[in-house]
N, C-alpha and C positions, 0 to 999 in steps of 0.2 A: 880430410876434405881436399886437401889441395891435392891429393894423388887422382883426383878425377877430373882437376882441370888441364887444360891446354898447357902443355912445358915450357911454350915460347911465349906464354903470357906476361903482362904485369899487374901486379895488382895496383887496380886504382882505389878501390873502396872495400872496405871490410866493415861491418856493422850489423848490426839486429835491426828487425824492422817486425810489424805485425801486419800479416799479409790476410786476405780472405782468398783462399784458393778453393775452387768448386765448394764455395758455401761453409769453408770448415777454417774458421780464424783460429790462428794458430800463432807461436812465438818459433823465428825463422832466422834462420843467418843467411845473409845477401852479400854473394863478391861477386865484383864487376870488373872484367878483366881489359886489358887493352890487348887487342889481337893482333891489329895491323896500324903502323902508323907511317905514312908518307909525306914527311914535311917538306921533301923536295920537289915534290908533283904539285902539290896546291897549296896556296895560302895558308891553310890551316890543315892541320891535322885529319889525315881520314881516321874515324875512330868506329872500331865493331866492337861492340859488348857483348858479352853473354852472361844472364844472370841465372846462378844457381841456387835454388832454394831447396832447403830440406827442414824438416822438424829440428828443432834443437838440440831435443833430447836424442837425435839418433847418430850423434857424431859416433866416429867409430870406436873410439876407446870409452865406452860405456864404462861409468864406475860400476854398474850391477848388471847382472844378468836379468833378463827378463823374467817375470813372474807369473805375467798373463799375456794372451795377445788375442786378439779377434779372430785370426787365421794362422794355425800352425801350418807349414809344409815341409814336410819329412824327404829329403832328397833333392838335391841340387841340378839334375840332369836336364834335358829337353823337356820334359813333364813338370817338374818341379819349380824351377826359375820362372820359367813364361807363367806358371800359375801365380806365383809370388808376385811379380811384376803386374800382372794383369789387375792382381788384387788390388795392388798398392795405387795402381791406377783407378781405381773406383773407390779410392778414399779408405780400403780396409786398412787396418793397423795388421801389420805380417810378419812374423818371424820365421826367418827359411833357416832350415837344420840340415848341416852335410857335415858328414867326418871327412870329408877331403878337403884339405885347404885350398883347393883350386874348382872354383864352380864349373859345370858343364857336364858333369856325369861320365859313363865311360863313353858315350858319344864323342865327346871334345875332346877328353883326355887320353883316351885308350881306343877308340874305335873309328867312329866315321873319319874325323877330321885327319889325325896323323895319318889312316891309309889313304886317305884321298891326297895328302901331300906327296907319299911314296909312289901313290901311282901315277900323279904326274911324272916324276923323275922318270917311271918305268916307262912311260908312252915315249917320253925327250930321246929315251936311249934305243927305243925301238924305231922312232922316225928318223934318227940319224944313220943308222944301219940300211933303213929302207931307200934313203935318198939318194943313195948309188944309183937307182934304177931310172931316177930322172935327171941323172948328171952331173950329182954333188956327192963329193967322197970326202968323208969326214977320217980323223983318226979314230983308233978304237978308244974307247972311253976308259977313262981313269978314276976307279972310284976311291972316294975318299970316305970311309964310313963314318969318321968322327964330324965332317961337314954336313954329311947328309942326315945326322941325327940332331945335328945342330940347326938344319932347317927344319925338318920336322917341329922339335921342340919350339922353335921359333913363331912358327904358326900357332903352335897350340898356347903359347903363352900369351899371344897378341889377344887371342879370342877370349880366354880365362880372364886375362886382366879386363877386358871391355865388358865382359858380364859382371864382374867385381864392382867396377865403375858404374853401371847401370843401376846395380845394387843399393849403394851409396845414393846414387843421386835420387832414386827413387823412395830413401828410406825406410828400405826395408830393413830389418834387424837381421843380420845374418850370425848363426852360432855354429860354431864348429866342435860338432861333438857327434855321437851315434845316439839318434833318437829312437825311443823305444816306448810304445803306449803302456801307460800303465791301467790305464780304463779309459772310457769315452770323454773321459777331459780332462785329461792330465798325458802328461810324457815325461818319460825320463830322459835327461842329458848325462850323456857320459862322454866324459873328456878323454883325450888321448892319454892324461898323465894319470887315468885313474878314477879321479873325482868324480862326483854326479851331484845333480840338482834335479829339481821339477818345476814343471811349469803348467799353470791351466792354458784352456783353450775354449772358445766357443764352437770352433769348427776346424777340422783337420783335414788335409790333401795328402794321400798317402804318395810317393812317387819315388820308391826306392830299388825300381829297375831290373838289372837280371845280373848273370854271373856267368861265363862261360862253362858247359857241361865237360867234365873228364871223366867218362867211364872208369869204374875201378880198375879194369884191368889193364888198362893204360895210365893209371896212376902209380907209376913203378920209382917215383922218387928219385928220379934222374932230371938233371935241369936240361939234359936235351932232348926231352919231350916237353913241349910248347903250347901252350893256349895261343887264343890269339892277342892277349895282351904281353906274352913275352916276346912273340915274333915282331910286333911292332917297335922294341927296343934295338932290335938289329943287333944281338950278341954278337954275330959274324957272319960271313956269307959260307955256309955250309955247302961241301962240293956236291953232296946227295939230299935232298930233303924231300921226305913222305909227307903228302897233305893227306888227312884223313877227312873224307868228306867232301863232296863236289858241290856244295852250296856255294852262296856268294862269299862266303868270309874266305873260304878254301881257295876258290879260284881268285880272288882279288891278291890275297897275302903270297900266294903261288905265284901269281904275275908278277908280284914285285921284286921276290928272289928270284924268278925267272931272268929276268932282266939285268939284276944286278950279279948275276955269275952261276946260279946254283942249276943243277941239274934235277929239274921237280919231276915228281911222279905223285899222282893221284889215284886213290883208291873208294871207289863210290860202290855201295850194296845194292844202290840202285841200277834201272836198266841205261840211264845217261844222268848226264850233269844236270843241275839247275832243273830238278822236274816240276818247279812251279809256273815254268813258263812254258810256251806254247814250242813245240820241235822246230817249225820252221824260224822261230827267232833266234833259237840256242843253235841250230846248224852251221850258221858262220862263225859264231863265237868257237864253237868247239874244232872247224876246220883251223882257225888260227892258233888254238892253243895246241891242236896236236903238232902242229909243226913249231912252236915254241919248248914245250915241255918234252921230257924223258919220255913219258908214259902218262894215259890216262885209263884207269882198271876201272869197267865198270862191271857190274854184276858179281863184282869182288867183295868177299869176307875177309876181315881183318882177324886173323883168331888170336892171336897174341904177339905182342913184343917185348925183348928183353936186351937189357943192357949188357956190353961188352965193351972190352978195349979198344978194339976195332971200330963201334958204331952202337947204333940201336939196330936190332936184326929184328925182321917182321915177318911173322908166319902170315902168308897170303894163301886166300882160297878160290880161285875161280880159273874158269876155262883158258887154258894157255898160255896163265901167267907164271913165271918164273917164281919160286919160292923153295927158302926163306931168300930174303933179300937184307943189306946191310945198307943205312943210311947215317949221316954223319949228325943229323936231327929230324925229329919228326913234330909236325903240327897238328894239333887236335882239333878240328872245327866242326864237330859233329851238332851244333845248337848252342842254345842257351837256357838257362833255367831263370824262372822268375823268383825274387827276393820275396816274397810273400811270409816266409815264415823268419821267426827273429825278431819280426818287426811289432810283437806284442797285439795282432790281432786277435788273437784268441781272448785278449781280456777286455775285447768289445764285443759290440752285438754283429760285427762283422764278420764274414766267413771267408774261409781261404781252402783252396782245394787243396791237393792231398802234393801236386805237381807246384804248388806254392803260388797260384793266382788266387788274387782278391776278386771275390764276384760283385762286379757291379753291374748296374744298367744302364739303359741308354745315355742316362744323365749324368752316368759316372758315378751313382751314390751307391753307397754299399748297404747292407740289411741294418747298420745302425745309422741314425739319421743325421751323428755330428761329424761321420767320416765317410771321405772320398777317396777314392784311389784313381790314378791315371797312369799312361804310360807301358813301358813292357810287364809290369806286375799287373796289370789289370785286363791282361788278355792279347792274344794274339791279333794281327801279325807284331810283332816287336821290330818298331822301326821308330825312327825319333821324330818323322814330322806327325806321325799318328798320334804319337805323344803329347806334342805341342798343340794341336787340334784337342785332344781331350782336356788337356789342362784350361783352354778357354770355355770349351764348353761345363767344365766343373766350376768356374767361376761364376758363369753366367746361371747357372743351378745352383749356387749360395745366394745369388742377389735376386731370386724369386723371376727370373727372365726366364721366358720358354727357349729350353736350349735342348739339344738331342743330338747325339755323336751319332753319325751315318757312315758306315765303311763302304760304302760303295765304290769310291773312286781314289781308295788308297793307291799312292803309286808306288811300283816296285821299281828300283835299278838297282842294277848289276853294274859297278864300275871298272868292270874289265877294260880290254879293246879288242875287237868292237865292244861299247857299253849295250846293255840290255834291260829296255823299261817296258813295262807295260800297266794299265789301270784297265776296271771296271771288268768287265765279264772277258774270260779268255775263251779261244777256239777249242780247247779242251774241257772247259766246265760247261759248255753250251751242249757238247757230245754228250758229256754224262748226263747230264739234265733233259737231254732228248728237246731240247730247244732249237728253233729254226731260226736261224741267222745268216743273213748275206755276209760272208768273209770277201772282203775285198782287198787287193795287196796291191802295193807301188814298188816295182824293183829300183833300188838306189842306181843300177847301172844306167836308167833312164832321166837320172837328175844330171844337171849340168854342174853341179856345185860338187856333187859327188865324184865327179871324174875330175874335177880341177885339184881337189886334194888326194885324188889317186886310192879312194876306198868305195869301192862301188859293189864290195858285198852285201851291203846293208839291206831293208827291207822296213817298209811301215804297212802295216796290217789295219783294218778295222773291222768291227762288227757291228752291222747294221740290222735293224729290225726291219723286216722285209713288209712290214704293214705299215707302219708310220715312219719308216725311214729315222729312226729316232737313234742315236750312235752308242752302242752299249758298252764297246770296250775299243781299247786301242793299245795297239803292241807295236814297239820300235827295236831294231838291232841296228847298231851303228854308230859312229864317231857322235857325241853329243846326245845322245839318245836320253839322256835323263833331263837335259834342258828341254827337248823335243816334247816330251810326253807332258810337259804340264799344259800346252795347248788341248791337247785328249783328255786331261784331267778335267777342265774348265767344259770341253764338251760333254763329259759323262753326267759331271754333278748338274749343269744348267737344262740337260735333255735336251739338248740341241739335237736338231737333225742333221743329216749329210748335205743337203743344201746350203745350210749355213756356213759351213767349212768351205763349200767347194766354190762359193760366191764372195768370200772374203778374200780381198788381195791381198796377196802373200809377196813378199819383195824376192825381186830374181837376181841374181842366182841364189838361192838359200837352200840349205836341206828342210824347211819347214813347209817349202813346197811339196816334197813327198806327201805331206799331210792333206793337202789342199787336193791334189790328185788323186790322192787315195779317195777321199768323200766323192769326187768327180765320177770315179769307177763304180761307185754304189747306184747310179741311176743314168748314168751315160758312159760315154766313152772320157775316159783320162787322156788328155792333150798328149802326152809322150809315150802313151801305150798304146796299141791296137789290139783289141780281141775282138775278130771274126762274131757276127750274133750269132747265136744257135736258131736253127731253123723249126 
């Protein structure tokens, strides 16, 4: 328990008490800590106390493994641990099962968080290079790969440690094991040493996530061929890196390695990179990456790779593409596969697709009344924030509350430089559906804030219903787009009309004003852009 308390604190009291917490009387341990004491500045000590309460039976070194729980959650990622925490907050007896010693799942340990830490460093390198245009010149950066890894790992460690503390504080029982459903009310727990046991439950939420796709013809048994997991470990800085796949993972990791000194080439079968986004949002990113990467090959097929002593030889097929080419390393980023197979779903009434998705309804329920599923394993898009929202819906469903998952405004963010973000309806989708929309755009060249940071290539766009003025979708490309898109999500989710955003005062000078001016342009003139009226 002491691990969850402030390291600088001093124990003033330790004892047992009977407290009624949310109408559930139970034996608890209470810790009172002295956090701040300033006797020199006052006649008496200023004491700030924190009281930590936990069920007495929930200490970290439990004598016995749990044999039954009201709720079992399999998987400790962004779908699993929020579900466990929400259920515990609502008074449920929860056991959280994860075979990884560190909570947080792929996103925190081998995905979202470490990649963003590295992308932050990449952005610093590029900004230092570009600052010479503004009259400030830095020396060439010296890359200490060990310290870079240390920074990345420290970020992950702090966050995983924080989740563990929250798990302890909430009284969630954590079991480090592989969980596999035996039937609709029993789960088998297999430890790392091979020992196993079983426990029963009233309900189970499956949140086992996904894994990188590695096509068989690319699995050649050579560690120079990496998935995103290995690439995040930064084994070295290859002179030449081939990235297979022009999606967000490939472009983000390619940006990292390019900033660190690698010559990066991207091969993509589709006509362009990031095919899920509108082309006007992708163009500024593509222009910047073209100047940073060695090559971006679109409409190009990778036929084979072969390991040689000189490197990995890639056979490429595309108009005007040199082939074969030799690379020091290859990053395979062609998507992810859900982990629905191998968790015992077939032993229940729940259904799993051939690809590995567990079938759920909008309440996150499966065909088995005792089993729910959330996150990547419950369907696309495979995004951490979507998993977390599904977790809340699943717990609300278990509590009998009206709950339904609505994916109308799930934001998508590509954390390259510039960032690309969108939510709701895209212009491409509207055209495919034949849906009439007003598309309004505000160029960042007209933004005072964009000018001050020297990043005027950005664009903010809005899709508006021509009859109701309701905001149907928002798209942004530019630095900080991932932060700015939150306002767009709120607008789409709450069925806001363009006038709502246009008449909301936005601080000046900020990039958020580009959203306001986009909204203005949908029914009037944007202040900083003039478009002659059609006659």
